C-alpha positions as CSV (number, residue, x, y, z in Angstrom):
1,M,119.3,63.3,85.9
2,D,120.2,65.6,83.0
3,I,117.9,68.6,82.9
4,K,119.1,69.5,79.1
5,D,118.0,65.8,78.0
6,L,114.0,66.7,79.6
7,R,110.7,67.2,77.8
8,K,108.1,67.8,80.2
9,V,108.3,69.4,84.0
10,Y,105.3,69.7,86.0
11,F,105.5,72.4,89.4
12,I,103.8,71.7,92.4
13,G,103.0,75.1,93.5
14,I,104.0,76.8,90.1
15,G,102.6,80.2,91.4
16,G,105.3,81.0,93.9
17,I,107.5,83.5,93.2
18,G,110.6,81.4,92.9
19,M,109.1,78.2,91.5
20,S,107.4,80.7,88.4
21,A,111.0,81.7,87.9
22,L,112.6,77.8,87.5
23,A,108.9,77.2,85.5
24,R,110.0,80.5,83.0
25,Y,113.5,78.8,82.8
26,F,112.3,75.6,81.5
27,K,109.9,77.2,79.3
28,F,112.8,79.2,77.8
29,Q,114.7,76.2,77.7
30,G,111.7,74.5,75.1
31,K,110.4,72.1,77.4
32,E,106.7,71.5,78.1
33,V,106.0,73.0,81.6
34,S,102.7,73.3,83.4
35,G,101.9,73.0,86.9
36,Y,99.1,73.5,90.1
37,D,98.7,76.4,92.2
38,K,96.1,76.7,95.1
39,T,94.7,80.5,93.8
40,E,94.8,82.1,90.7
41,T,96.6,85.4,90.8
42,A,98.4,88.0,88.4
43,L,101.7,85.8,88.1
44,T,100.0,82.4,87.3
45,K,98.0,84.4,85.0
46,Q,101.1,85.5,83.1
47,L,102.2,82.4,83.5
48,M,99.5,80.9,81.1
49,S,100.1,83.8,78.5
50,E,103.5,82.7,78.3
51,G,102.0,79.1,77.5
52,I,102.5,77.3,80.6
53,A,99.3,75.5,81.7
54,V,97.7,76.5,85.3
55,H,95.2,74.9,87.6
56,Y,93.6,75.7,90.8
57,Q,92.2,71.9,91.8
58,E,94.0,69.4,93.3
59,D,92.9,66.8,90.8
60,L,94.8,63.5,89.5
61,A,93.0,64.2,86.2
62,L,94.8,67.7,85.2
63,A,98.1,66.5,86.5
64,A,100.7,65.7,84.0
65,K,101.4,61.8,83.9
66,D,104.1,62.0,81.6
67,A,106.1,64.2,83.6
68,E,110.0,63.3,83.9
69,L,110.6,65.7,86.8
70,V,108.0,66.8,89.3
71,V,109.3,70.3,91.2
72,Y,107.6,70.9,94.5
73,T,107.9,73.6,97.1
74,P,108.5,73.0,100.6
75,A,105.4,75.3,101.4
76,V,102.7,72.4,99.9
77,P,101.0,69.7,102.7
78,K,102.9,67.1,102.8
79,D,99.5,65.2,102.2
80,H,98.7,67.0,99.2
81,K,96.7,64.7,96.6
82,E,99.4,65.3,93.7
83,L,102.5,65.1,95.8
84,V,101.2,62.0,97.3
85,F,100.6,60.2,93.6
86,Y,104.0,61.1,92.1
87,Q,105.8,59.5,95.4
88,Q,103.7,56.7,95.2
89,H,104.5,56.2,91.8
90,N,108.4,57.0,92.0
91,Y,108.0,60.1,89.7
92,P,111.7,62.2,90.0
93,L,110.5,64.6,92.6
94,L,113.1,67.2,92.9
95,K,112.5,70.5,95.7
96,R,113.1,74.1,94.0
97,S,116.5,74.3,96.1
98,D,118.0,71.4,94.3
99,V,116.7,71.9,90.5
100,L,118.2,75.7,91.0
101,G,121.2,74.0,92.2
102,M,121.6,71.8,89.4
103,I,121.3,74.7,87.3
104,T,123.7,76.6,88.7
105,K,126.1,74.3,89.1
106,S,128.5,74.9,86.2
107,S,127.9,78.7,85.7
108,F,129.6,81.8,87.9
109,N,126.9,82.6,90.2
110,I,125.8,85.9,92.0
111,C,124.2,84.9,95.3
112,V,122.3,87.4,97.7
113,A,120.6,86.2,101.2
114,G,119.6,87.5,103.9
115,T,116.3,88.0,106.1
116,H,115.9,91.2,104.2
117,G,116.9,93.1,101.4
118,K,117.9,90.5,99.4
119,T,114.7,90.3,96.4
120,T,115.7,94.3,96.1
121,I,119.6,93.6,96.3
122,T,119.3,90.7,93.9
123,T,117.3,92.3,91.4
124,M,119.5,95.4,91.4
125,I,122.5,93.2,90.6
126,A,120.8,91.4,87.8
127,H,119.3,94.9,86.5
128,M,123.2,96.6,86.4
129,L,124.0,93.5,84.7
130,R,121.7,93.2,81.7
131,D,121.0,96.9,81.7
132,S,125.1,97.6,81.6
133,G,125.3,94.8,78.5
134,Y,127.4,92.5,80.8
135,G,124.8,90.0,81.0
136,C,123.2,87.2,83.6
137,N,120.9,84.3,84.3
138,A,118.4,86.0,86.9
139,F,116.7,83.8,89.0
140,L,114.5,86.5,91.6
141,G,112.3,86.5,94.4
142,G,110.2,89.5,93.2
143,I,109.0,91.2,89.8
144,S,111.5,93.4,88.4
145,V,109.5,96.5,87.5
146,N,111.9,97.1,84.6
147,Y,111.5,93.8,82.9
148,N,107.7,93.1,84.7
149,S,109.3,89.5,85.2
150,N,111.0,87.2,88.2
151,F,113.5,85.5,85.3
152,W,115.3,86.2,82.6
153,S,118.3,84.7,80.6
154,S,121.5,85.3,78.9
155,E,124.3,83.7,76.6
156,R,126.9,84.4,79.4
157,N,126.9,82.0,81.8
158,V,126.8,84.0,84.8
159,C,123.5,83.7,87.3
160,V,122.0,86.3,89.8
161,V,120.5,84.1,92.1
162,E,118.0,84.7,95.2
163,A,119.5,82.6,98.1
164,D,116.6,82.1,100.1
165,E,117.3,80.9,103.9
166,Y,113.7,79.1,104.6
167,D,113.9,74.9,104.7
168,R,118.1,75.9,104.5
169,S,117.6,75.9,100.6
170,F,120.6,78.4,99.8
171,L,122.7,75.7,101.6
172,K,122.0,74.2,97.9
173,L,123.7,76.8,96.0
174,S,127.6,77.3,94.9
175,P,128.5,80.6,95.1
176,D,131.3,82.7,93.6
177,I,130.1,85.6,94.9
178,A,128.0,85.8,98.0
179,V,126.1,89.0,99.4
180,I,124.8,88.9,103.0
181,T,122.3,91.5,104.1
182,A,120.9,90.2,107.8
183,M,120.9,87.8,109.4
184,D,117.8,88.4,112.1
185,A,115.9,85.6,113.6
186,D,113.2,84.4,111.2
187,H,111.4,81.4,110.0
188,L,111.7,79.8,113.7
189,D,109.0,77.0,112.6
190,I,112.4,76.3,110.8
191,Y,115.2,77.0,112.9
192,G,113.8,76.8,116.6
193,T,116.6,79.6,117.6
194,A,118.2,83.1,116.3
195,E,121.6,81.3,116.7
196,A,120.6,78.5,114.2
197,V,119.9,81.0,111.9
198,Q,122.7,83.1,112.4
199,Q,124.5,79.4,112.0
200,A,122.8,78.9,108.5
201,F,124.6,81.9,107.2
202,I,127.3,81.4,108.3
203,D,127.2,77.7,106.9
204,F,125.7,79.6,103.5
205,S,128.9,81.7,103.6
206,G,130.9,78.5,103.5
207,K,129.9,77.3,100.5
208,L,131.6,80.5,98.9
209,K,134.1,78.7,95.8
210,K,137.7,79.2,96.5
211,D,139.3,82.7,95.9
212,G,135.2,84.1,96.1
213,L,134.1,87.2,97.3
214,L,131.7,87.9,100.5
215,V,130.2,91.6,100.7
216,H,128.4,91.4,103.8
217,K,126.7,94.2,105.9
218,F,128.7,95.9,108.7
219,D,127.2,95.3,111.7
220,L,126.1,91.4,111.3
221,Q,125.9,89.5,114.5
222,R,129.0,86.7,114.4
223,A,130.4,88.3,111.4
224,V,133.9,87.4,112.2
225,E,132.6,84.0,111.6
226,L,131.6,84.5,108.3
227,K,133.6,81.9,105.9
228,G,135.5,83.6,102.5
229,D,138.5,84.2,100.9
230,R,137.7,87.7,100.2
231,H,135.4,89.9,102.6
232,I,134.1,93.7,101.7
233,S,131.3,94.8,104.5
234,Y,128.9,97.6,103.5
235,S,127.4,100.1,105.4
236,L,124.6,103.0,104.8
237,Q,127.0,105.9,106.6
238,N,129.7,103.5,108.9
239,K,133.3,104.9,107.7
240,L,134.5,101.7,109.3
241,A,132.8,99.6,106.3
242,G,134.7,99.0,103.1
243,A,131.7,100.8,100.9
244,F,129.6,103.3,102.4
245,A,127.7,106.4,101.1
246,E,128.6,110.2,101.5
247,N,127.0,113.3,100.8
248,I,123.6,111.9,100.9
249,R,120.8,114.4,99.4
250,M,117.2,113.8,99.1
251,D,115.2,114.9,95.9
252,E,111.4,114.4,95.4
253,G,111.5,111.0,96.7
254,S,115.0,110.2,95.1
255,Y,118.5,110.1,96.6
256,E,121.6,111.3,95.3
257,F,125.1,110.3,97.1
258,D,128.6,109.1,96.3
259,V,130.0,105.6,97.1
260,K,133.2,104.9,98.6
261,L,135.0,101.9,98.7
262,A,139.0,101.7,100.1
263,D,140.5,102.4,96.5
264,W,137.5,103.8,94.6
265,E,134.6,106.2,94.2
266,L,131.7,106.5,92.5
267,K,130.3,110.3,92.5
268,N,126.4,111.5,92.1
269,V,125.0,108.2,91.6
270,R,120.9,108.9,91.5
271,L,118.6,106.3,92.7
272,N,115.1,106.7,92.3
273,M,113.5,105.0,94.5
274,G,112.4,105.6,98.3
275,G,113.5,104.6,101.4
276,M,116.9,105.2,103.0
277,H,117.5,101.4,103.4
278,N,117.7,101.4,99.8
279,V,120.3,103.5,99.3
280,E,122.2,100.8,101.7
281,N,120.6,97.9,99.1
282,V,122.1,99.6,96.5
283,L,125.6,100.0,98.3
284,A,125.8,96.5,98.1
285,A,124.7,95.7,94.6
286,I,127.3,98.8,93.1
287,T,129.8,96.9,94.8
288,V,129.1,93.4,93.4
289,A,128.9,95.1,90.3
290,H,132.6,97.1,90.7
291,S,133.9,93.9,91.5
292,I,132.9,92.2,88.4
293,G,134.8,95.1,86.4
294,I,131.3,97.1,85.3
295,E,132.8,100.6,84.3
296,D,131.6,103.5,86.4
297,E,129.2,105.4,83.9
298,K,127.3,102.0,83.0
299,I,126.9,101.5,87.1
300,K,125.3,105.3,87.3
301,K,123.4,104.8,84.0
302,A,121.8,101.2,85.5
303,V,121.1,102.8,89.0
304,A,118.7,105.9,87.8
305,A,117.3,103.5,85.5
306,F,116.2,101.1,87.9
307,K,112.6,101.1,88.5
308,G,112.3,98.8,91.5
309,V,110.9,95.4,92.2
310,K,107.1,95.1,92.8
311,R,105.7,95.7,96.4
312,R,109.4,96.9,97.6
313,F,108.5,100.5,98.3
314,E,106.7,100.5,95.0
315,Y,104.7,104.1,94.8
316,I,101.0,103.2,93.8
317,V,100.2,106.8,93.8
318,K,102.5,109.8,93.6
319,E,100.9,113.2,93.9
320,P,101.7,116.3,95.5
321,G,100.0,115.9,99.6
322,K,99.0,112.1,98.1
323,I,101.3,109.4,98.5
324,F,100.5,105.6,98.4
325,V,103.3,103.4,98.9
326,D,102.8,99.3,98.8
327,D,105.5,97.1,100.1
328,Y,106.1,93.5,101.1
329,A,107.5,93.9,104.5
330,H,106.2,91.2,107.0
331,H,109.2,91.3,109.5
332,P,109.3,93.9,112.1
333,E,112.9,95.4,111.4
334,E,111.5,95.6,107.5
335,L,108.6,97.3,109.0
336,R,110.6,99.7,110.5
337,A,112.6,100.6,107.9
338,L,109.8,101.0,105.6
339,I,108.0,103.2,107.9
340,G,110.8,105.4,108.9
341,G,112.4,105.6,105.3
342,A,108.6,107.0,104.5
343,K,108.1,109.4,107.3
344,S,111.5,110.8,106.7
345,L,111.1,111.7,102.6
346,F,107.5,112.7,103.1
347,P,107.4,114.4,106.5
348,E,104.7,116.8,106.4
349,L,102.1,114.1,105.5
350,K,99.9,111.8,107.8
351,C,101.3,108.3,107.6
352,T,98.5,105.7,108.2
353,V,100.0,102.1,107.6
354,V,97.5,98.9,107.0
355,F,99.2,95.7,107.6
356,Q,98.5,92.3,107.2
357,P,100.4,89.6,109.7
358,H,101.9,86.5,107.6
359,L,101.7,83.3,109.4
360,F,100.3,82.2,112.9
361,T,104.2,81.6,114.3
362,R,105.4,84.9,112.9
363,T,103.0,87.0,114.5
364,R,103.2,84.8,118.2
365,D,106.9,85.0,118.0
366,F,107.7,88.5,116.9
367,A,104.6,90.4,118.5
368,E,106.3,93.1,120.3
369,G,108.9,93.9,117.9
370,F,105.6,94.5,115.4
371,A,104.0,96.5,118.2
372,E,106.9,98.5,118.3
373,S,107.5,99.2,114.5
374,L,103.8,99.7,114.1
375,D,103.7,102.2,116.9
376,L,105.9,104.5,114.3
377,A,102.8,105.2,111.9
378,D,100.8,108.0,112.8
379,E,98.0,105.9,112.6
380,T,97.6,101.9,111.8
381,V,95.1,99.2,110.3
382,L,95.8,95.3,111.5
383,L,94.2,93.0,108.9
384,P,93.8,89.8,109.9
385,I,96.5,87.0,109.9
386,Y,97.4,85.5,106.3
387,P,98.0,82.2,107.5
388,A,99.5,80.8,104.1
389,R,100.9,77.3,104.8
390,E,99.7,77.0,109.0
391,L,96.7,76.3,110.5
392,P,95.7,78.9,113.6
393,I,97.3,79.0,116.7
394,E,95.0,79.2,119.9
395,G,95.4,82.7,121.5
396,V,97.1,84.0,118.2
397,T,95.5,86.8,115.9
398,S,95.9,90.3,114.9
399,K,94.8,91.5,118.4
400,L,98.1,90.2,119.8
401,V,99.7,92.8,118.1
402,F,97.0,95.8,118.7
403,D,97.3,95.1,122.5
404,K,101.2,95.5,122.4
405,M,100.8,98.9,120.7
406,K,101.3,102.4,122.5
407,S,99.4,104.3,119.8
408,S,96.1,105.5,120.2
409,N,95.4,105.7,116.7
410,K,94.8,102.1,116.4
411,Y,92.1,99.9,114.6
412,L,91.6,95.8,113.7
413,M,89.5,96.2,110.6
414,S,88.1,93.6,108.2
415,K,89.4,94.1,104.6
416,D,85.6,96.0,103.9
417,E,85.9,97.9,106.9
418,L,89.2,99.5,105.4
419,M,87.7,100.3,102.0
420,D,85.3,101.9,104.1
421,M,88.2,104.0,105.9
422,I,90.0,105.0,103.1
423,K,87.4,106.9,101.2
424,G,87.5,109.1,103.5
425,K,91.0,110.4,102.9
426,K,91.5,113.2,100.7
427,E,95.5,113.4,101.4
428,G,97.9,111.8,103.1
429,L,100.6,109.1,103.3
430,L,99.1,105.8,102.9
431,I,101.2,102.3,103.1
432,T,100.2,98.9,102.6
433,S,102.3,96.0,103.7
434,G,102.7,92.7,104.5
435,A,103.2,88.9,102.6
436,G,100.0,87.3,102.0
437,D,97.3,88.8,100.0
438,I,96.9,92.6,100.6
439,D,98.6,92.6,97.2
440,T,95.0,92.3,95.8
441,M,93.7,95.0,97.6
442,V,96.1,97.9,96.2
443,G,94.3,97.9,93.0
444,P,90.8,98.9,94.6
445,L,92.8,101.0,97.1
446,K,94.4,103.0,94.6
447,A,91.1,103.6,92.6
448,I,89.2,105.4,96.1
449,F,92.3,106.8,97.2
450,E,92.9,108.8,93.9
451,K,89.5,109.7,93.5
452,T,89.1,111.5,96.8
453,N,89.9,115.2,96.7
């Protein structure tokens, strides 16, 4: 199949962050694009405003019968009526990862993988290439605040791609530059063991083209097994790494620092984004930008102009004595970095974390880790588990994490109870986190939190 010849493309699960980027790609290419998703979101509304038809019922009458390609996500249930219809009638059906693999087959590809940080680093790199005038086609796993999109295009045949490890999707890609941020245990419903997760990342590094560059976090387990002809490691401050930061200064929720590589340094870089882990993230992005020849001053200008990614340490309210941060963190290590980073920036404020666990299996597998990370907060609210693609598992609820926590300031609440609680908060540091639908509460919580005084 030559995707250039296609006229009509249909998506099952079009509202997913990776799926919507592909939908936008085909729309940009002049194709007729439509699709299904189970719920209306801000993203699906945006797709519709861009001329992409979306419906929300499993209804064969609404499914495109003249589609020349049907793209689906592995998160869609196997008995989904539309998916079954297309299978039974022999339509060309491809997973999102297969389509992305086809699109990037003949381009220069910068592919960012890792169990944490990949969305932020992918967006940072794509922004640097766009802001500097270098140009790229970007397929992101989050919404860039600078451009309010997860996709943009360029005449330059360079793709910046978020490489997703779920369902081993990233093994369909062919990187010229690969980034690996972390290889922690996750998606154990797919992989089974932490070792299998690590092996998948090692296999991903093996997809690098000849003379390709691998940029990876310094202290990765099994780093010696990673493939590729050229390696540069990065670390926040470990001087044994190939890239690290020095002279880090905090300034009103922003950071200034120097970047050091073996044969190069960049002084007085300013990142206007919270969280010390994001200083480490931007080190990886700067290393990539420098490796492809972007000039020093253009790198510094792009970093200073970077506004972040929606739901990645996103400031919702930023007033003296009153801070509200929203984040996608849904793994114990992400929560640890989020809470630690926020508390270091605003040590004088009481830190309240509202966490919505994502998936029954993830909650079961990492209950102790979640409890340890949430204990870093001064006060924690646990919402019910967001099931996404999963059916309930007996004995697995948010109480599983709650009971393992040592903190005495912990609460199990419904969304309505949370709203009532926030009405009494006149000041402090409020953090909402999770990968489910907790983002739908950000607007209402902001309205309440801003009003209290």
